[in-house]
N, C-alpha and C positions, 0 to 999 in steps of 0.2 A: 123328080133322082141326082142329089146331088152329088156330081164324078170330081169336085173338093174331094176326095179323102183326107179324117182327119182322124188323129189318134180317140177320140169321142166316140169312133164307128165301131172302134174292137172293145170288147166282152171286156166289164167293169175290172175283172184280175186281172188281166192285161195291158190294162190303160197305163201309158209309162208314170203321166201327170200323178194317179191314184196314186200307185208301185207305187213312189217318191216319195208322197207324203206319208204314205202307211209306215212303210222300210227304208229312205231314207237314203239320198243318191249314192252309197255305196254300195246297196242292194239294187244298181241296175246295170244292167251289159249295156255294155258300150254302144249299142247300137239305142239305146233306148235315152239312151243320157240325150243322143246328135238328135231323136226324134222329137224334142221337147226345145229341144234349139232354133226346130227346123219349122214347127208348128203343124207346117199340112204339106202335103202331097201333091200325086197330079191325078189326070184324068187314068184312075183304074191302076194306081196306084198310096199304097198309104204311105204313110209319112216315116211310120214307119221300116216298112221296106227298104225307101228312100233310103233311109240313110243304112238300111244294108247294103244299097246298092254302092255308093257313095265310099262305103266302109273298103272296098273290096275291088275297085273300077281299076285298081292295074296290080298286075300280080304279082312284081319283084318288093311288094311292099303288102301289109297286112295290117287288120285293125286301125289303132289311132294313129300310128306311125302313115298311114294312108295321108292325114287329115293336113302332115308338116310338109308332103310333097304334090299339094296338089294346089295349082297356081288359078285366079279370078277365070282365066279363060278357062283352064281346063272340068270348072268347076260349073261356068257355062253349057259345056258340053252335056251335059248331065240332060233329061228330060227330066221335068217339074223341079230344078234351079233356078234360081233364076238372081238377079242382084243384087237382093236381099241379102237368100236365104246365101249367096258364096260370101259376101262380107259377116254374114254373122258367123261363117266356117273358118274362114282366113283370123277372125278377133280368137275365138276358138282356140285355134293352137299357137298363139300369139301371145294368150293370156297364156298357155299355161307354159313359154315356152319362159317366159317370165319370171310366174310363178317359179320354177325352178329354177332360175338364177338367181333370184333374191334370199329364195334358202341355200344354196351354195357360197350366195356372199356372207350371210353371215360367220362362216367358217376358216374361211378365206385368209391363207396367209401365203402372201409373194414370196416367200421363203424354200415353200414346200410346192413341188410340182401337184403335186395329188388335187391339191387342192383347185390350183388352179384351172385344170382340165374338167375338175369339178367344178369349177363356173361357166368353163365358156362349152361342156358338154351340148349339152342343148341347139343351141346357139348354129353351131354349124358343126353337129353327124350325121343334121339329115339334110347339109346342102350337097348338088349334085352338081358343085363347083367349086373348085380351091379359093378360098377365101385365107387373110393371112389380116390378124392383127396383130397393131403395134400396140404394147402393154408400154409407158410410162412411167418411171416413177422418179421417184429426187431424193435427197441423198440417205435420206434411211429407211426408203424403201417402201417411202406410201405415195399414194395414187396418186397419177394428178390427171391419169384421161388415155381412153383406150380409144381408140377408129378402126376400122376397120382398114387398110391402106393400100391393099388391091384387091380385087376379081379377076381371078383366069377363066384359068378350060376344067373340063372334066378332069385332067390325070395332071394339071403342074398350073402357078401361079405365077401370075406377071405380076416379076419385085424390083422393082426402081429402088435401089438404095441409097439415090438421090436425094430420091420424095419421102422418104423414111427418114432420116435427118436433118430438110429441111425440117419436118413436124417436130420431131425433139426437138430441135432445139428451139422454137417455135415457145415449146411448156420447159423451160429451159431442165431438161431433163438429163438425168447422172448417169440414173439406168433403166436397160428399158427389157422388153422382154417379149419373144415375139410367139404367139400362136397358129397355127393354119391348120387348113382339111385336110382327111382324104376322103375327096366321096366314095373311094372302094371299100374303107371302114378297116381299111387295115393303115396300124399311121409307123410300118415299116419305112424310115426314112431311103427315098430318093435319091441317089446319086450328085442330080441339078440343087437338094435339100442341105447335102451337108454341105454343098459348095460352096452358094450362093453365105448360109448360113457364117463359114471360116471368111469368108468376103468382108461382111456386115461386120465381124467382129471385131479383123486388124481396123479395118477404115473406123471402128465407133473407140478402139483404144486410144487412136492417133488422133482424132478431136476430144479423149476424155467422157465420152457416151459410153456405156458400159454392157455389152448383148452379158445377161446372167442366163437366161436359158429359148431354145425355142421349143417349143413342148409341139408336139405333132397329134391330131384329135384323129381318131378312126372311131368305129361308133360300138359307144359303150367301153374305147380303151386309150391310150396316150403312149408316148417313147417321148422323154424330157430328155434331149441331148447332155445335159448334165447331168442328173440320175446318172448313166452311160459314160461319161465320159468324156464324151463328145465334144466338150468346151472346156 
């Protein structure tokens, strides 16, 4: 008896491969799509069952959002998931991020906070620690470069003003925008966010690098310092 359960052992009408070929990927459930990716299950567990288990591993997240919060080590703790499956799942999550970011990039305007928030939303809203991204622009607000300038704790980012301006000067930045996330999902700026932003604005004005905005990303929502009249 073959104990390595595969999707081929399911009734034909329930097999993800056959269903996908007949009806298209859009007709598939999340678990069925994942089952096709991971291909095989483990002893006593078909690939579809394993996919369901992966998608419900953490109670605080559900469905496909789960994949954004699972590290390789998390995945390796699941019976039936080895290094190959773990990397496949990680790559699927990263592809999802990049597709979303590329789509948003087509309508990105650095004069419009909503489009900036859309562009960085998928990259940041699933993070479990705060990250601060520096966006560097030229005198016409054309994109020069962006980079993660710091990674902090669950509820604060470790910001080094000196590091921000060292990088900004390196790329001949004239205008800059800061973007960071709140893992809690609530984008309301903290007192520390407000104080740090004011300090960076003042320092930047002195050396000719203007802070145009600071955008705080929550869970599918954002707050712009510029839109709120806080800059």
